[in-house]
ZADRENFI-637611 format. One record per residue (C-alpha): x, y, z; chain; residue number from 0. Coordinates in steps of 0.001 Angstrom, whole numbers. Layout:
ZADRENFI-637611
east:north:up:chaine:num
X:Y:Z:A:NUM
...
//
This chain:
ZADRENFI-637611
east:north:up:chaine:num
-21141:-36944:4883:A:0
-17607:-35537:4799:A:1
-16484:-34023:1496:A:2
-12824:-33474:652:A:3
-11665:-31049:-2012:A:4
-8276:-31568:-3630:A:5
-6384:-28927:-5561:A:6
-3090:-29909:-7130:A:7
-516:-28622:-9607:A:8
-374:-31367:-12254:A:9
2452:-31731:-14747:A:10
1355:-32054:-18376:A:11
1637:-35669:-19543:A:12
3020:-37051:-16263:A:13
81:-39290:-15405:A:14
1881:-41518:-12883:A:15
3472:-38564:-11115:A:16
169:-36706:-10963:A:17
-1554:-39757:-9487:A:18
1207:-40144:-6888:A:19
919:-36465:-5967:A:20
-2824:-36760:-5379:A:21
-2423:-40060:-3512:A:22
-68:-38322:-1073:A:23
-2516:-35443:-629:A:24
-5515:-37658:118:A:25
-3697:-40209:2289:A:26
-4670:-38495:5540:A:27
-8132:-37309:4565:A:28
-11168:-38814:6209:A:29
-13726:-38080:3522:A:30
-16670:-39984:2122:A:31
-16463:-38106:-1179:A:32
-13407:-36587:-2868:A:33
-13729:-33801:-5425:A:34
-10779:-33566:-7820:A:35
-10087:-31239:-10746:A:36
-11217:-32446:-14147:A:37
-8319:-33987:-16111:A:38
-5960:-33796:-13106:A:39
-4201:-36956:-14244:A:40
-3107:-35611:-17625:A:41
-2318:-32049:-16598:A:42
-4469:-30298:-19176:A:43
//
């Protein structure tokens, strides 16, 4: 099993932008499981 870890710099309240940022980061990953920060979409 390949695990991918994603660390991003979310902007508070910019849900769509945060999702786009993460989508760009994971586009090239070949992982079976992705681990993302809690509340990465809302920027808290």
